[in-house]
MDTraj code that builds the backbone (N, CA, C; nanometers):
import mdtraj as md
import numpy as np

residues = "MET ARG GLN ILE MET THR THR ALA LYS ILE VAL TYR ALA SER MET THR GLY ASN ASN GLU GLU ILE ALA ASN ILE LEU ASP GLU GLU LEU THR ASP ARG GLY VAL THR THR SER LEU SER ASP ILE SER PHE THR PRO ALA SER GLU TYR LEU ASN TYR ASP LEU THR LEU MET VAL VAL TYR THR TYR GLY GLU GLY GLU MET PRO ASP GLU VAL ALA ASP PHE TYR ASP ASP LEU ALA GLU LEU ASP LEU THR GLY LYS VAL TYR ALA VAL MET GLY SER GLY ASP LEU PHE TYR GLU GLU HIS TYR CYS GLU THR VAL ASP TYR PHE GLU GLN LEU PHE THR LYS ILE GLY ALA THR LYS GLY ALA GLU PRO LEU LYS ILE ASN LEU GLU ALA ASP GLU ALA ASP MET ASP ASN ILE ALA ALA VAL ALA ASP SER VAL LEU ALA LYS LEU ASN GLU LYS ALA".split()
xyz = np.array([
    [14.4958, 12.7361, 5.0719],
    [14.4583, 12.6791, 5.1995],
    [14.5086, 12.5353, 5.2044],
    [14.5733, 12.4980, 5.3137],
    [14.6284, 12.3642, 5.3207],
    [14.5241, 12.2677, 5.3762],
    [14.5240, 12.1479, 5.3196],
    [14.4297, 12.0431, 5.3590],
    [14.4847, 11.9687, 5.4798],
    [14.4082, 11.9572, 5.5836],
    [14.4481, 11.8823, 5.7023],
    [14.3864, 11.7433, 5.6931],
    [14.4703, 11.6417, 5.7141],
    [14.4232, 11.5032, 5.7090],
    [14.3343, 11.4750, 5.8303],
    [14.2142, 11.4280, 5.8053],
    [14.1218, 11.3911, 5.9117],
    [14.1144, 11.2399, 5.9187],
    [14.1154, 11.1886, 6.0424],
    [14.1076, 11.0441, 6.0629],
    [13.9861, 11.0091, 6.1472],
    [13.9299, 10.8927, 6.1206],
    [13.8116, 10.8473, 6.1936],
    [13.8250, 10.6999, 6.2299],
    [13.7892, 10.6691, 6.3528],
    [13.7820, 10.5303, 6.3983],
    [13.6356, 10.4965, 6.4177],
    [13.5894, 10.3948, 6.3444],
    [13.4516, 10.3479, 6.3556],
    [13.4562, 10.2095, 6.4189],
    [13.3940, 10.1951, 6.5338],
    [13.3858, 10.0665, 6.6024],
    [13.2387, 10.0251, 6.6012],
    [13.2136, 9.8999, 6.5675],
    [13.0754, 9.8523, 6.5637],
    [13.0609, 9.7206, 6.6384],
    [12.9394, 9.6991, 6.6875],
    [12.8983, 9.5720, 6.7467],
    [12.7733, 9.5300, 6.6723],
    [12.7731, 9.4070, 6.6229],
    [12.6613, 9.3637, 6.5403],
    [12.6309, 9.2163, 6.5647],
    [12.5058, 9.1872, 6.5941],
    [12.4637, 9.0489, 6.6105],
    [12.3979, 8.9981, 6.4820],
    [12.3178, 9.0835, 6.4199],
    [12.2395, 9.0424, 6.3028],
    [12.3044, 9.0843, 6.1707],
    [12.4053, 9.1691, 6.1786],
    [12.4677, 9.2231, 6.0587],
    [12.4194, 9.3635, 6.0260],
    [12.3097, 9.4075, 6.0891],
    [12.2568, 9.5409, 6.0600],
    [12.3560, 9.6511, 6.0965],
    [12.4166, 9.6408, 6.2136],
    [12.5104, 9.7454, 6.2551],
    [12.6397, 9.7414, 6.1756],
    [12.6818, 9.6231, 6.1350],
    [12.7999, 9.6153, 6.0491],
    [12.7724, 9.6889, 5.9181],
    [12.6526, 9.6699, 5.8640],
    [12.6144, 9.7392, 5.7409],
    [12.6085, 9.8908, 5.7634],
    [12.5521, 9.9342, 5.8753],
    [12.5458, 10.0769, 5.9078],
    [12.6865, 10.1336, 5.9188],
    [12.7756, 10.0606, 5.9858],
    [12.9148, 10.1049, 5.9997],
    [12.9820, 10.1151, 5.8632],
    [12.9533, 10.0209, 5.7753],
    [13.0104, 10.0258, 5.6401],
    [12.9593, 10.1458, 5.5617],
    [12.8316, 10.1779, 5.5772],
    [12.7753, 10.2962, 5.5105],
    [12.8440, 10.4220, 5.5626],
    [12.8578, 10.4322, 5.6948],
    [12.9249, 10.5478, 5.7550],
    [13.0695, 10.5567, 5.7062],
    [13.1370, 10.4435, 5.7021],
    [13.2748, 10.4390, 5.6528],
    [13.2835, 10.4938, 5.5102],
    [13.1925, 10.4500, 5.4259],
    [13.1913, 10.4958, 5.2863],
    [13.1629, 10.6459, 5.2774],
    [13.0672, 10.6926, 5.3567],
    [13.0333, 10.8361, 5.3557],
    [13.1534, 10.9206, 5.3961],
    [13.2248, 10.8785, 5.5000],
    [13.3412, 10.9548, 5.5451],
    [13.4556, 10.9470, 5.4447],
    [13.4776, 10.8287, 5.3897],
    [13.5824, 10.8119, 5.2891],
    [13.5548, 10.9009, 5.1676],
    [13.4274, 10.9072, 5.1262],
    [13.3893, 10.9928, 5.0137],
    [13.4169, 11.1406, 5.0414],
    [13.4258, 11.1757, 5.1697],
    [13.4520, 11.3150, 5.2087],
    [13.6007, 11.3384, 5.2367],
    [13.6837, 11.2407, 5.2029],
    [13.8275, 11.2569, 5.2163],
    [13.8859, 11.2188, 5.3511],
    [13.8063, 11.1550, 5.4354],
    [13.8530, 11.1135, 5.5678],
    [13.9234, 10.9783, 5.5570],
    [14.0339, 10.9640, 5.6272],
    [14.1020, 10.8355, 5.6378],
    [14.0357, 10.7593, 5.7525],
    [13.9768, 10.6439, 5.7219],
    [13.8971, 10.5715, 5.8208],
    [13.9608, 10.4385, 5.8584],
    [13.9234, 10.3926, 5.9762],
    [13.9565, 10.2588, 6.0233],
    [13.8290, 10.2032, 6.0845],
    [13.7870, 10.0868, 6.0360],
    [13.6617, 10.0242, 6.0772],
    [13.6943, 9.8914, 6.1431],
    [13.6364, 9.8648, 6.2611],
    [13.6644, 9.7372, 6.3258],
    [13.5510, 9.6931, 6.4180],
    [13.5438, 9.5619, 6.4363],
    [13.4477, 9.4982, 6.5268],
    [13.4903, 9.5255, 6.6707],
    [13.3950, 9.5543, 6.7557],
    [13.4217, 9.5890, 6.8943],
    [13.4966, 9.4783, 6.9691],
    [13.4724, 9.3534, 6.9318],
    [13.5364, 9.2406, 7.0006],
    [13.6869, 9.2350, 6.9762],
    [13.7328, 9.3009, 6.8714],
    [13.8737, 9.2957, 6.8335],
    [13.9412, 9.4324, 6.8409],
    [13.8806, 9.5245, 6.9177],
    [13.9290, 9.6621, 6.9206],
    [13.9458, 9.7101, 7.0638],
    [14.0662, 9.7509, 7.1008],
    [14.0811, 9.8143, 7.2318],
    [14.0247, 9.9568, 7.2266],
    [13.9577, 9.9961, 7.3322],
    [13.8991, 10.1309, 7.3375],
    [14.0063, 10.2377, 7.3180],
    [14.1279, 10.2096, 7.3608],
    [14.2367, 10.3073, 7.3510],
    [14.2702, 10.3449, 7.2067],
    [14.2250, 10.2667, 7.1086],
    [14.2488, 10.3043, 6.9682],
    [14.1873, 10.4393, 6.9351],
    [14.0797, 10.4750, 7.0051],
    [14.0162, 10.6043, 6.9805],
    [14.1116, 10.7204, 7.0031],
    [14.2123, 10.7016, 7.0852],
    [14.3068, 10.8089, 7.1153],
    [14.3860, 10.8523, 6.9920],
    [14.3926, 10.7671, 6.8914],
    [14.4746, 10.7931, 6.7724],
    [14.3976, 10.8577, 6.6573],
    [14.2721, 10.8949, 6.6790],
    [14.1871, 10.9444, 6.5706],
    [14.1199, 11.0754, 6.6097],
    [14.0846, 11.1543, 6.5072],
    [14.0130, 11.2803, 6.5288],
    [13.8654, 11.2565, 6.5620],
    [13.8054, 11.1633, 6.4864],
    [13.6634, 11.1312, 6.5010],
    [13.6497, 10.9930, 6.5649],
    [13.5682, 10.9843, 6.6688],
    [13.5454, 10.8581, 6.7382],
    [13.3985, 10.8215, 6.7211],
    [13.3753, 10.7162, 6.6429],
    [13.2395, 10.6823, 6.6027],
    [13.2040, 10.5420, 6.6506],
    [13.0830, 10.5277, 6.7027],
    [13.0388, 10.4020, 6.7615],
    [12.9052, 10.3614, 6.7002],
    [12.8941, 10.2332, 6.6635],
    [12.7693, 10.1769, 6.6118],
    [12.7397, 10.0531, 6.6970],
    [12.6353, 10.0608, 6.7800],
    [12.6075, 9.9537, 6.8770],
    [12.4623, 9.9088, 6.8731],
    [12.4393, 9.7928, 6.9291],
    [12.3035, 9.7423, 6.9441],
    [12.2720, 9.7240, 7.0918],
    [12.1443, 9.7118, 7.1205],
    [12.0955, 9.6860, 7.2549],
    [12.0349, 9.5478, 7.2554],
    [12.0640, 9.4722, 7.3579],
    [12.0135, 9.3365, 7.3683],
    [11.8875, 9.3346, 7.4541],
    [11.7833, 9.2691, 7.4045],
    [11.6618, 9.2505, 7.4834],
    [11.6031, 9.3798, 7.5346],
    [11.5746, 9.3812, 7.6634],
    [11.5076, 9.4963, 7.7228],
    [11.6076, 9.5915, 7.7871],
    [11.6940, 9.6470, 7.7044],
    [11.7858, 9.7499, 7.7495],
    [11.9214, 9.7016, 7.7958],
    [11.9511, 9.5736, 7.7818],
    [12.0800, 9.5239, 7.8274],
    [12.1905, 9.5578, 7.7271],
    [12.3053, 9.5893, 7.7829],
    [12.4224, 9.6120, 7.7006],
    [12.4881, 9.4750, 7.6791],
    [12.5121, 9.4347, 7.5544],
    [12.5759, 9.3054, 7.5284],
    [12.7134, 9.2970, 7.5969],
    [12.7550, 9.1765, 7.6335],
    [12.8798, 9.1574, 7.7083],
    [12.9999, 9.2215, 7.6410],
    [13.0179, 9.1958, 7.5107],
    [13.1352, 9.2503, 7.4427],
    [13.1308, 9.4029, 7.4381],
    [13.0102, 9.4572, 7.4350],
    [12.9930, 9.6026, 7.4350],
    [13.0212, 9.6586, 7.5741],
    [12.9759, 9.5873, 7.6778],
    [12.9980, 9.6320, 7.8158],
    [13.1466, 9.6366, 7.8488],
    [13.2228, 9.5399, 7.8020],
    [13.3673, 9.5392, 7.8263],
    [13.4327, 9.6617, 7.7630],
    [13.3958, 9.6902, 7.6389],
    [13.4498, 9.8069, 7.5679],
    [13.4085, 9.9353, 7.6405],
    [13.2832, 9.9423, 7.6826],
    [13.2292, 10.0584, 7.7539],
    [13.3117, 10.0867, 7.8795],
    [13.3389, 9.9811, 7.9568],
    [13.4171, 9.9973, 8.0800],
    [13.5577, 10.0488, 8.0499],
    [13.6202, 9.9960, 7.9457],
    [13.7541, 10.0423, 7.9080],
    [13.7498, 10.1866, 7.8574],
    [13.6481, 10.2194, 7.7810],
    [13.6327, 10.3548, 7.7285],
    [13.6162, 10.4560, 7.8418],
    [13.5475, 10.4163, 7.9470],
    [13.5226, 10.5057, 8.0601],
    [13.6518, 10.5506, 8.1277],
    [13.7599, 10.4786, 8.1062],
    [13.8886, 10.5111, 8.1672],
    [13.9703, 10.6111, 8.0857],
    [13.9235, 10.6458, 7.9649],
    [13.9991, 10.7323, 7.8751],
    [13.9605, 10.8788, 7.8902],
    [14.0476, 10.9662, 7.8408],
    [14.0181, 11.1089, 7.8275],
    [14.0173, 11.1384, 7.6780],
    [13.9004, 11.1651, 7.6232],
    [13.8882, 11.1918, 7.4796],
    [13.8677, 11.3406, 7.4494],
    [13.9177, 11.4252, 7.5375],
    [13.9121, 11.5688, 7.5136],
    [13.9784, 11.5996, 7.3793],
    [13.9108, 11.6787, 7.2987],
    [13.9627, 11.7148, 7.1667],
    [13.9114, 11.6255, 7.0546],
    [13.8477, 11.5149, 7.0897],
    [13.7915, 11.4242, 6.9892],
    [13.6456, 11.4618, 6.9642],
    [13.5989, 11.4347, 6.8443],
    [13.4583, 11.4567, 6.8094],
    [13.3947, 11.3193, 6.7923],
    [13.2774, 11.3012, 6.8522],
    [13.2140, 11.1696, 6.8486],
    [13.0738, 11.1731, 6.7892],
    [13.0307, 11.0542, 6.7486],
    [12.8913, 11.0292, 6.7124],
    [12.8621, 10.8838, 6.7466],
    [12.7382, 10.8601, 6.7860],
    [12.6936, 10.7253, 6.8201],
    [12.5667, 10.6955, 6.7423],
    [12.5594, 10.5748, 6.6902],
    [12.4389, 10.5302, 6.6205],
    [12.4234, 10.3812, 6.6412],
    [12.3081, 10.3305, 6.6060],
    [12.2874, 10.1869, 6.6150],
    [12.1472, 10.1495, 6.5739],
    [12.1329, 10.0197, 6.5480],
    [12.0011, 9.9694, 6.5108],
    [11.9377, 9.9009, 6.6302],
    [11.8082, 9.8953, 6.6258],
    [11.7315, 9.8302, 6.7303],
    [11.5973, 9.7887, 6.6734],
    [11.5128, 9.7429, 6.7616],
    [11.3791, 9.6977, 6.7230],
    [11.2775, 9.7777, 6.8030],
    [11.1935, 9.8520, 6.7335],
    [11.0920, 9.9342, 6.8010],
    [10.9988, 9.8530, 6.8896],
    [10.9965, 9.7225, 6.8712],
    [10.9173, 9.6328, 6.9554],
    [10.9498, 9.6557, 7.1037],
    [11.0748, 9.6908, 7.1333],
    [11.1186, 9.7065, 7.2721],
    [11.0857, 9.8429, 7.3316],
    [11.0132, 9.9248, 7.2572],
    [10.9598, 10.0532, 7.3020],
    [11.0585, 10.1365, 7.3823],
    [11.0408, 10.1489, 7.5156],
    [11.1258, 10.2389, 7.5945],
    [11.2709, 10.1920, 7.6034],
    [11.2972, 10.0685, 7.5652],
    [11.4349, 10.0172, 7.5668],
    [11.5008, 10.0243, 7.4288],
    [11.4298, 10.0816, 7.3338],
    [11.4780, 10.0912, 7.1957],
    [11.6126, 10.1636, 7.1899],
    [11.7143, 10.0934, 7.1456],
    [11.8487, 10.1490, 7.1246],
    [11.9073, 10.2170, 7.2483],
    [11.8785, 10.1653, 7.3665],
    [11.9286, 10.2281, 7.4888],
    [12.0810, 10.2336, 7.4956],
    [12.1478, 10.1349, 7.4379],
    [12.2938, 10.1350, 7.4418],
    [12.3503, 10.2561, 7.3671],
    [12.2819, 10.3011, 7.2641],
    [12.3223, 10.4234, 7.1944],
    [12.3251, 10.5390, 7.2950],
    [12.2225, 10.5475, 7.3769],
    [12.2150, 10.6547, 7.4770],
    [12.3274, 10.6433, 7.5797],
    [12.3563, 10.5210, 7.6250],
    [12.4625, 10.5007, 7.7236],
    [12.5972, 10.5520, 7.6701],
    [12.6278, 10.5182, 7.5445],
    [12.7540, 10.5618, 7.4872],
    [12.7557, 10.7108, 7.4624],
    [12.6431, 10.7670, 7.4218],
    [12.6358, 10.9114, 7.3987],
    [12.6697, 10.9849, 7.5285],
    [12.6148, 10.9393, 7.6384],
    [12.6422, 11.0017, 7.7681],
    [12.7879, 10.9824, 7.8100],
    [12.8417, 10.8631, 7.7856],
    [12.9794, 10.8355, 7.8253],
    [13.0792, 10.9200, 7.7469],
    [13.0612, 10.9304, 7.6150],
    [13.1539, 11.0111, 7.5358],
    [13.1606, 11.1539, 7.5888],
    [13.0469, 11.2107, 7.6237],
    [13.0450, 11.3457, 7.6792],
    [13.1181, 11.3489, 7.8136],
    [13.0927, 11.2498, 7.8975],
    [13.1540, 11.2435, 8.0303],
    [13.3065, 11.2368, 8.0225],
    [13.3612, 11.1704, 7.9203],
    [13.5065, 11.1546, 7.9106],
    [13.5711, 11.2624, 7.8226],
    [13.4961, 11.3684, 7.7956],
    [13.5541, 11.4869, 7.7348],
    [13.5385, 11.5047, 7.5851],
    [13.4816, 11.4073, 7.5158],
    [13.4644, 11.4207, 7.3711],
    [13.3533, 11.5215, 7.3404],
    [13.3600, 11.5789, 7.2223],
    [13.2621, 11.6771, 7.1769],
    [13.1615, 11.6104, 7.0841],
    [13.0338, 11.6314, 7.1114],
    [12.9288, 11.5718, 7.0280],
    [12.9329, 11.6336, 6.8896],
    [12.9460, 11.5462, 6.7898],
    [12.9502, 11.5930, 6.6520],
    [12.8176, 11.5794, 6.5806],
    [12.7286, 11.4973, 6.6374],
    [12.5965, 11.4742, 6.5768],
    [12.5051, 11.4162, 6.6832],
    [12.3775, 11.4386, 6.6654],
    [12.2803, 11.3764, 6.7557],
    [12.2837, 11.2248, 6.7351],
    [12.2569, 11.1485, 6.8409],
    [12.2542, 11.0025, 6.8260],
    [12.1538, 10.9612, 6.7185],
    [12.1917, 10.8617, 6.6397],
    [12.1063, 10.8129, 6.5317],
    [12.0615, 10.6716, 6.5651],
    [11.9304, 10.6536, 6.5727],
    [11.8720, 10.5228, 6.6027],
    [11.7957, 10.4751, 6.4798],
    [11.8259, 10.3515, 6.4401],
    [11.7696, 10.2953, 6.3176],
    [11.6891, 10.1715, 6.3516],
    [11.5651, 10.1667, 6.3072],
    [11.4808, 10.0497, 6.3302],
    [11.5232, 9.9372, 6.2357],
    [11.5778, 9.8321, 6.2936],
    [11.6229, 9.7126, 6.2224],
    [11.7320, 9.7472, 6.1212],
    [11.7067, 9.7300, 5.9916],
    [11.8128, 9.7584, 5.8951],
    [11.7924, 9.8946, 5.8299],
    [11.9022, 9.9525, 5.7834],
    [11.8981, 10.0871, 5.7261],
    [11.8214, 10.0883, 5.5943],
    [11.7245, 10.1813, 5.5855],
    [11.6536, 10.2027, 5.4598],
    [11.7080, 10.3302, 5.3948],
    [11.6468, 10.3735, 5.2891],
    [11.6962, 10.4901, 5.2145],
    [11.7027, 10.6154, 5.3018],
    [11.5996, 10.6387, 5.3820],
    [11.5988, 10.7565, 5.4699],
    [11.7116, 10.7473, 5.5724],
    [11.7352, 10.6269, 5.6253],
    [11.8433, 10.6083, 5.7220],
    [11.9792, 10.6352, 5.6578],
    [11.9943, 10.5945, 5.5324],
    [12.1203, 10.6204, 5.4621],
    [12.1442, 10.7703, 5.4499],
    [12.0390, 10.8454, 5.4241],
    [12.0506, 10.9913, 5.4195],
    [12.0898, 11.0461, 5.5570],
    [12.0323, 10.9882, 5.6629],
    [12.0647, 11.0318, 5.7988],
    [12.2089, 10.9988, 5.8353],
    [12.2592, 10.8847, 5.7892],
    [12.3994, 10.8484, 5.8135],
    [12.4905, 10.9482, 5.7416],
    [12.4552, 10.9845, 5.6193],
    [12.5321, 11.0855, 5.5452],
    [12.5302, 11.2189, 5.6206],
    [12.4165, 11.2527, 5.6787],
    [12.4058, 11.3771, 5.7550],
    [12.4947, 11.3726, 5.8798],
    [12.5064, 11.2563, 5.9429],
    [12.5972, 11.2412, 6.0571],
    [12.7411, 11.2665, 6.0116],
    [12.7790, 11.2097, 5.8976],
    [12.9139, 11.2312, 5.8448],
    [12.9398, 11.3803, 5.8242],
    [12.8441, 11.4496, 5.7645],
    [12.8589, 11.5940, 5.7434],
    [12.8700, 11.6681, 5.8767],
    [12.7876, 11.6288, 5.9710],
    [12.7816, 11.6969, 6.0998],
    [12.9111, 11.6810, 6.1800],
    [12.9658, 11.5601, 6.1865],
    [13.0893, 11.5413, 6.2639],
    [13.2055, 11.6173, 6.2002],
    [13.2074, 11.6225, 6.0679],
    [13.3143, 11.6978, 6.0006],
    [13.2986, 11.8479, 6.0237],
    [13.1765, 11.8957, 6.0218],
    [13.1519, 12.0372, 6.0487],
    [13.1948, 12.0722, 6.1919],
    [13.1631, 11.9851, 6.2863],
    [13.2001, 12.0116, 6.4262],
    [13.3516, 12.0084, 6.4426],
    [13.4172, 11.9151, 6.3761],
    [13.5635, 11.9066, 6.3823],
    [13.6264, 12.0338, 6.3235],
    [13.5713, 12.0836, 6.2134],
    [13.6217, 12.2048, 6.1497],
    [13.6004, 12.3285, 6.2385],
    [13.4901, 12.3299, 6.3148],
    [13.4648, 12.4395, 6.4093],
    [13.5735, 12.4453, 6.5149],
    [13.6181, 12.3272, 6.5576],
    [13.7176, 12.3184, 6.6643],
    [13.8579, 12.3540, 6.6153],
    [13.8785, 12.3438, 6.4839],
    [14.0140, 12.3662, 6.4290],
    [14.0552, 12.5114, 6.4345],
])
top = md.Topology()
chain = top.add_chain()
for i, resn in enumerate(residues, 1):
    res = top.add_residue(resn, chain, resSeq=i)
    for name in ("N", "CA", "C"):
        top.add_atom(name, md.element.get_by_symbol(name[0]), res)
traj = md.Trajectory(xyz[None], top)
């Protein structure tokens, strides 16, 4: 059986460093599974880069009471113009449960957008309270497994 090279683009937005750490964990999990990854900060990444990868992964935060941060909103608007049919996506991010109904809302916005622009959901959205603990690390590993399984289903 021939091995097909799988590629993943992980874009993150991080104010406190929590999402950067989550993105790094996801990057490591995918790399350990033989995926060729590219990890970058949302402020320095055009949304169109997703067109060059099999897996399109997003790690975002929500500001205050449900607001999408400016740099995230710009990326979101650019992403909305793309057709990601054939791509498999997952969205995750950290937030603060203090904000209750607004907890990690930006994760939800991106989850809906990826579906709208034709991408296939590879995993349920993952929301992490503040920084990733041991259970969250297991959940990030499960996301890596899930997106790869979904990609293999499509092959």
